[in-house]
N, C-alpha and C positions, 0 to 999 in steps of 0.2 A: 628669452632665448629664440634666437631668429630661426634657426633651423629645425626642421621637424621632420620625423620619420612618417611617411605615409604608405602604410601597408596597404591600404585601399587602392593605390596605383601600382602595386605589384604586377609585373607582367612578365611571363616567360614563353610568350608566343613563339620567340626565336629558338627556343630550345627543342631538339628532338630527340625522344626517348628511344628511337631506332627501330621501333615496331609500333602497330596499331594499338590503340586502346583496349581492344578486345583481347590481343595477345598478352599485353601487360597483365589484365585482370586474370586471364587464363592461368598465366604463369604463377601469379600470387596465389591463386586457388590451389594449384599443384604443389606449390612450395609448402603452403600451410596445412596439406593433407597428405598425400600419399608419399612426398619427399620427407616431411618432418616426422611422420610417424613410421617410417621404414625402420627395419631392425639394423641393429649396430653394424653387423658385418656386410650389410648390402651396399658396399661401395659402389660395385658395378651398376646397380640400379640407379643410384643417384647420379653416377656420371652419365649414364644414359639419358636421364630426364634433363640434365643440364646441357647435353649436346643437342638433344632434341629442340631445345630453346634458343640454340645457336651459340653456346659457350664452346670454347675450343680447350678441351681437356685432354692432356696426355695419358698414355698408359701408365698404370699402377698408382694413379692419383687416389688419395683417401679424403673424402670430404664427410665430416660428421653430419648427421641428420639435422642438427640444430643450427647450422650455419645458414646465413641468410644471404641472398644474391638479389639486389634490387632488379637489375636487368641483366641476365646470365649472358645475353649475346654481346656484351661490352666487357667480357671477362676472358682472359686466357690463362691456362695454368699448365705449366710443363710437366714432364714425366715425374712420377714417384714423389710428387709433393704432397703435404698433409694440410689440411684445412680443419682446425680444431673446432670443439664445441662452442657455440654461441659466437663465432666469429661473424662478423657483419661486412660484407662487401658492398659498400654503398657506391654503386657503379653508375653514377650519372654520366661519367666519362669512362675511358678505357682504364682497366686494371689488368696489368700482366705481372703475373707470378712465375718465376723461372721453374726450372727442374730441381728436385731435391731441395725444395724449400719447407720450411716449417712456418705455418701460421698459426700460433698457439691460441687456446681459448680466450673468449671474451675481446679479442683485438678488434679493432674498427679500422678498416681502410677507406678513407673518406675522399671521395673526388668532387664534392660540391659543397659551396659555402656562399656567402652573400657579401656584397660590397658594402662595407660598414660606413663608406663615405657617401653613398648613394641614397638620397631621401627616400628613394623608391624601393631600397634594399634589393637591388639586383642580384640575380643568380650568377654565381661564377662557377665554372667547371674546370678541372685540370686532371690529366692522368696520374695515376700511381703505378710505380714500376717496382717489383722486387726481383733482385738478380738471383742467378742460380746459386744454390747452396746456402742462401740467406736464412736466419732465424730470427722471426718477429716472436718474442716471447709474450707471455700472458698479459692480457689487459693493455696492449700498447694502442696508441692512436696515432696513425700516420695522416698528416695534413694533405690536401690537394696539392698535387704537384710534385710529391716528394718521390725521389729515387733512391732505393736501398741497393748498395752495390753488392756484387757477388761475394760470397762468403762472409757477409756482414751479419751482425748481431745486434738487435735491439733489445735491451734488458727489460725485464717485467715492468709494467705500469709506467713506461715512458710515454712522452709525448714528442713525436718527432715533426718538427717545423722546417727542417732543411734536409738536403740530400745528405745520406749517409755513405762515405766513400767504402769501396771494396775492402774486405778482410780486416774491418775495425769494428771494435764493440763500442756502441753508444748506450747511454742511460741517462735517465732523469727527465725533469720537466722544467723547461725544454731539455731534450736530450743533448748530452756533450760527449765528447770522446773520453772514454775509459782507457782503452789500450789496444794494442792489435790482437786479433784472433790467433793467427798462426805466425810463427816466427819464420823469417826466411834464413836458410843457411845455405852455405856452399860446400858441395862435396868435393874430394879430392881431385875430381875430373873437372871442376870449375862449373858445374850446372847448378842451377838453384832448384830447390824443392820445398814443398811444405812440410813440417814436422809438427 
């Protein structure tokens, strides 16, 4: 076989973590200690720590102590969203989670991968977006570059490799359309509403 993978040539000098090595190590220490071992109801404390390290956190956000943020300064979370136990936000690139979202336990939001056609296995990063009111159920994997539309649902243990449009339920591996989440109906005065 002619082509070979050469991990000895791997180089990510072009990539910026967004903060100095010292700040990265300090965050990882904080996350592994006073963040991780904070008591269950201490959401305000964990939000304070995330904001201290540059995350944009809306009011009423609830982040469980076992959630992991690679680089919090690359994460934004809208108001009243929930981040469940053992959720991993692999934030090599930007992760934006809207308001009133649920990211359930053991889900993995991935913004980094590698070029499988590159002999040097080059790093690739792409942002991940979750729209307002969306629910990412338990143990879901979101690929780099994926956008989840507003009010969409991704069923438990799904693998999402492409965008999920608003107000639809997707599931499976790879995730496919199951059905709409809310049905649009017209009232007698002609306006549409969600039911």
